[in-house]
Structure formats: structure tokens, C-alpha cells
N, C-alpha and C positions, 0 to 999 in steps of 0.2 A: 163496239158494244155500247147500246145507248142508255139512258137512264130513262126509268118508263115512271118512276113513282118515289117520292119522298115521303118520311113520316118523321114527326116531330113531337120530341115529349121533354118538358121542362120540368126538372127535378132538384129539389134542395137539400144541402147536407150542411149541417151546422157545424160551427168548430167547437172544441173542446171548452173554450173559453175566448173572451172578446180580448182581439189582437189590435193594439193601440200603437199608432204611429204619430209622426208631426203631420201627416194630413187626414188623419179621423182613425176611425175604428170600424173592423167587420167581425160579424159575429157568425157567419157562413157564408156559403157559396150558391149560386143557383144557376144550373146548367142546361144549356139547349143540346139535347141529343139529336142528331140527324141520322137517320137510316137512309140509306139509298140503294134502289131496287133498280135492276137492270133486265134487258129483253135475254140474256144467257143466265139468268136464275141465280146471279152471284150478289151478294149485298154485302155494303160495306157501311161501318159506322164512324162518326166523327163528333165532335163536342166543340161547343164554343161556350162564352160566357152568356147568358141570358140577360138582355134586358129591353125594355118596350122598343126603344129606338132601333136595336140591332132587330129583332124581330119584326119591325115593321118593314126595314129595308129588306129584310129576307123575305116576306110576304109580298111586297110589292115588287121588285126587281130581279130577286134570285130566281125562285121557285119558279115563277111562270117562263122565264128566260130559259132554264138549264133541263127541263123536262124535253126528251128526244134527241139530246146532244150528246154526242160520243164523250165517253169517260175519259180518253186521253188528253181532250181539248182544252187544257187549263188556261193555256195561254191565251187563246181564243176567246175563251168565256171571259178571263179579267178585261182584255181589252174591249170587250164589247160592255160589260158591264160598269167600268170607269170609264165612259165615253161621253160624247156632249149630249146625247140621248137622254142619261141618267145624272145630269148635274156635271159631269165632267169630274175634275180634281176636288171640285167643291165638296163632293159628297165620297170622296174616295176614302176615307177613312171609315166611315160608316160601312161603306160596302165591304169593305176589305174584312174589318170584323165578322160581318155577317156569313161572309163567303167562307171563311176560315173552315169552321167544322165540316160543310160539304166537300171541301176540297180533301181535309183529312180521308174522309170516308172514300173520294175516287182512288187515293192512294192505295187503301186498303183493298178495294175491287180490283185494280190494277196488278197488287202484289198477289191475291190469291189466283188471279186468272194466268199470272207467269209462274206460280207456284215459288215465289220468291218473297223474302222480306223488304220492306219498303227499301232499306236501305242500300239494298243492292239494285233497285232502280232509279237511283238518284245519285251515283258515282261509286258507290260502295263504300265500306267501312274502312277508315283508317285506324280506330281505334275500337277495341272491343267492351268497354266500361265507362262508363261519365262520371265524373266527379260531381258532387251535388255540394251547394252552400248550406248551410242551416240558418234560416233566418230568424233573427231575435227580437220579438216586439215587447211592448210594456203589457201588463197587466192593469184591469182597473183597481188604482189606489198602490200600484206599484211604487217603489223608488229604486234608486240604483243597485242596492243590493239585491233585489228579486231579480232583477235584469240580469245579474251576473250569474246567479244561482240556474237561470234559464239557459245562458249560453255554457256553463259548465258541463250542465245535462246533456248538452249536445254533442259536446267533446267525448264526454264518457261513453257517448252512442258510436262514436266513431269518426264523426265529422270532423275536417281538418280545414274547414273555413267557414268562417260566420260573418254573416251580414248582419250589421246592426242599424236597427232602423232608427233614424235620429230625426231632427227637425222640430223636437219638443221644447227646447231653449238651449241658448248658447252653453251654460253651464252643465246642463244634463249632459248634452252631446258630448263636451271634453271629459265629464265625469265617466261617463259609461265605457268610453274607449280605454281611459286609462285603467279603471278597476278592471277591466275583462282581460287586457293585456297582462294585469297583474296577476289574474287567477288562470287564466290558460297558459302562458309562458312564451317563449318564440318561437315554438313548432305549429302555432296553429295561426292562419291567416285571417287578417283583421278586415273586414270592409264596412264602410259607414255610408249609409243611404238616408239623407234627410230629406227626400221626396221632393225637392225644388225648395224647400223652404227658406235657404237663406237669401240675404242680397249680397252682392259683392265685396262690401266692407266686410260683414260678416263671416262670409265664406273665408276671406283672406286671414281675419283673426282667430277661426276656429282651426284652420287647416295648418296654421304657424305654431298652434299649440298642441296638437295630436301628431305632428309628423313625427315626434321621436318616438312613437310607438310604432312603427314601421307598418303603416298602413297599405293594405294591396291596392287599394283605390278608394275614391270617394264617388259616388254615385248620383247623378243630377243634383249636384251642390244649389243651382240657380233655379229660378223658374222655367220651365220646360220650353217655354217661348224666346227665351234668351239666348241664344247662339253665339251671339257678337259678345256679351257678359262673360259667358264661358268661355270663350276663346279668348278674351282678355285674361281671364283669372289663369287659365293654363299658362299664358305667355309669362304672367308675372311668379308663378310658382317654378317656373323653369324645371318641369319634370320632378321637383321635388316630393311630390304627393300626385299619382296619376289619376286622370279624371275619367268618368266613366259615363257615356250618354245612353240612354233607350231611346231605340227609335220609335216611331209613330208617337211622339208626345205633342209634335204640333198637328197643324190643320189637316195636313196632307199626309205625312208620315210615308212610309215605304222606302222604297230605293232612292226617292228624289232625296228624303230627308236625309239618307246617308251620304249621297253626294255632296249635300251642304254642309253637312258637320265636316267632311274631308276637306272642302274647300277652304274652310273656314279655319282650320286647325283647331277645331273645339274639344277633342278628345283623343285619349292615348288608349282609349278601349270604347268599342261600340257594342251595343247590347242589343242583339236583334230578337224580334217578337213576332212569331207566326201569327199570332191573333190581329195584331195592327198591320200587318202587311198582305194578309189573305191567304197566309197558311205556309206549306213547305216550300213551293216552287219560288215564291218571291223571297223568301228567307235565304236561299240559297243564292239568288242572285245579290243581296244585301252583304251577304259574308263574302262574297266574291270580290265586292266593290272594295270593301275594306282591305282583303286581303292583297289586290293591286295596290291599294295606298301603303302597304307594311303595317296595317292594324290588326292585330288582334282582335276578337270577338267573343262575346260571351252570350248568353241567354237569358230573357228576360221575362218574368211571370209565369212560374210554375202554378198557377191558382187554379188547378184543375184536378180532375180525378186521375187515377192510375191510367186510364185511356188517353188522357191527354200528354202524361208522363210518357207512354211509350211511343208516340209521335216525335216528342223530343228526342226521345233515345236515338230513333231512325235516322233523325234530321244532324243531328249534333255528331254523330260517328262518323259524318261523311265530311265533315268541315276540318281542313288541315289547319288553318288559323284558329281554331278554338283554343281560348287562353287557358293554360293550365289544365288541358284534357277534359276540361267541363264546366267549372264554376255556374253549373245551373242553380236556380232558385226553385223551390216548389215547398206550398202550403200544405201539403200533403200529411206531414206528421202532426197537423194540429186540427184535421178534421177528425170527427166523429166516428167515421165510417169511409169506406171506398166501394166502388160499384165493379170491378172487376173480381173475379174468380179467384185469382190468386195474387192478393195485394202485394206491391211492391215491400222488399225489406232493405232498407238503407244501410247494409252493414258497411262499417268503415265508410261511411258516408259516399258510397259508391253503387250504382247499378249497371247490370250488364246490359247489354243491347239485344232486344228480341231477335232470333233468328229464323220464327217460324215463318209460313207465308202470311201476307198482307201486314196488318199492324203487331199480330204475334201475341194478342191478348182476347180473353172472352169476358163479356158482360154478364152480371148476375142479374137475370131479369127480374127475380122477386126482389131482390134491392132497388132497382130501377123503378119497379111498382111502388115500393113503399116509400121512396122519397118523392116520387111522384105526387104521392099523397101529401106528403109534408108541404110541398109547395102550393097543393090547392088549399090548404090550412094556413100556411104563413105566409106566401107571398114570395116577392123578390128579397134575397139576403144579399146578393151582391152588389152593396153599395158601401161608401164611405159615409159616416155620421161624425159630424164635428163633435168633440166630448169634452167634458171637464172633468173627468175621474183623476187626473193627474194634477196636484194643485201647482205644478212648475209648467203645466200646460199653458203655450202662447197663443191666446185668439186669434192672433192676426196671422194669415197664411203666410207671410215674411216677416223675417226679422234682421 
């Protein structure tokens, strides 16, 4: 089955409020939707984060190359695209990010052709539902009390795991962990994610202060490029508080970074990312490397629509070393709207794995058009901006 044509649509969905963390703020998301047409009249859809850089990579490298290719040849496509002809691994992460929405659509096509859900094509599900983490952000002018109220609201909705976005200041990071733990009790898991804002001495001081609050893990405590420093931190902590690292945060990303994390002993948990490694196929490879090393995985960056979440569900249902049966995060509860016909309901903080052929969800084309018009008026929303809404905000990217 050959690829005959691609269609691209960019659309923007706002968040209900500005979301603030240590690495800046966002007020919405801009998506690049890819539709893939074939010579057997089966069409697949996928999505990725839109940016001028990824669009340039898609237009220059990916689109001209994939026309006429067999939809099943994902390994061949990735090998050719990340080759010396296209700058090799120097351009790998950009090409991976641009390739992901197309790769999603190829799985959708293969599932429809086989009359099977995607999860059945990539090993089969080992679980039927996936646990999700509620991400807790600051709001403009917010304080610790406002942050705690937000956390409690998510717990009342049924979420059993909270990811607290930190990196604002050492005092704020410690205070929110303390007060959230006091408010939600001992039956809710707490994660702290400073997004690489700490130095090694600051990480040691803060983690020492929050360890008594039973932290599930601290995510990306040091700058993303400093694997050696994170390995030192983990050795000093001696597993007192688990350390999680997200893949795709250095220049290359993908499975090569997973191997580097494993070799250095830099993480207790690895957060895989379909968008940073080219999609589902490479994410499965990344999870398998971690599994062989005895390391559980979670998944990073649910900053997409309900379509993206559906692909997450297929992937995660098939990974045996998935930590706590899920721990996926998503910004979906913060968006003003979604673009699938039956929006996801995060009942008890879980979502069921779709078992219909292909991706298993349908797009609302009227909403796609509505938010495509919004993009034309507003431009890109998927970017972090440095902010000063919080009086405690540390202007330096590290402290």
C-alpha cells in the first residue's frame, strides 16, 4: 500500500488559563494535523506540535521523500531520513519531531487495513486502561494556596497522581510539596518536576527537604544536557528519592539517549516521548532498552489533543515495564476544547484503550476548521514565554 498524497492543517486551541512553571508559561497549543492518503483509498491521521522548525523539516525532507513509499516501511523511512544525506544525527531530533505525526497516521492506516486496533499490531495490550497524572501549574499572580486548591480539585476528579510543576524558586518548590501533601493525604502520589531548573547543590538541598513527603519521583532536576551531573545526584541520593529523566532532551535524543542514560546510571525511571523520537515504533524500542536494563518507563508530554492521547493509549497498553500502569501526563484538562467527536473522560484518572480498528477515534472536522481559522488569526501558541507574574519567580534559568 503506497502513500499517494499528504494534507497538512495547522490549528490552535487555547488553554482555559495561562499555565506557569519554572521554564515559562503557555496559553495554548498549535497542532500540525497530517492526513495521509493511499492508493487503496485508506486515509490515516496523525498530529504533532507545530513550529516553524518542524514544518520546515517536514516540507524539505519528509514530504518529498515519503510519497510513493509503502506505509509499512517505517524502519526504512527513519533510517533514510536520519542519514548522512540529511545531516545525520545532527538533524535527528528535528526530523523525529516532524516525522511523528506522519508515523501516527501510518499506524492508523495499517490498523484500518488489518481491521485491528493499533495496539494489536505492536505486540498486543497487556493492560486495558492507562493511569494518568494530573499536571499542576501556577496561574498568573498565584501563590502556594492557589496551587494547592488546584491539586485538590484534580484529586476530587479521581486523579491518584499529581505532577507538581516546580522550578520557580527553592522556597516555593519545598512549600508546594509540603502543603499539597498535607491537603491530599498519603493515598495520592506526588511528583515534582522542576524542568531542569536546579543546579546540583540546589537539587541536593531541595530533595533532602522534600524526601519526608514520600515523593514518587523528581523529574529532570538538573539541566537537560547534564547527564553526568544527574548521575552524580542519583548516586549521592542512593535511591532515597527516585530520579526520572525524559528522553529527547539533548541534541540527538531517541534510543541513543536512552542507552546513554542507562550506561551512566542517571535515572531510576525513564520518560519516553513519541514526539521526540519519531513516533510509536521508536518509543517501543526505547522502552525495550529500558526494560532490558531493569528500568521502568513512563511517558512524557501529553500536550496534544484527544487524537494524540489515543496514540498514547495504544502504545502504553503494550509496554510491560510501564511504571504504575501508566503515569502518563496530559494537558487536555486545561484546553478550552478538543477536536475528536467523543472527548476523553478522565474518570478516576484513567482512560480505556481504544479497541476499534486503527487509532479508534474520529475527528470533528467542524472544530478542525474553527481552530484552523483561529491559528490564522493568532499564530503559534506552542511556545514557552519567560514570565514575571509570580513575585517569587527566579529570573535565572538555573538556581
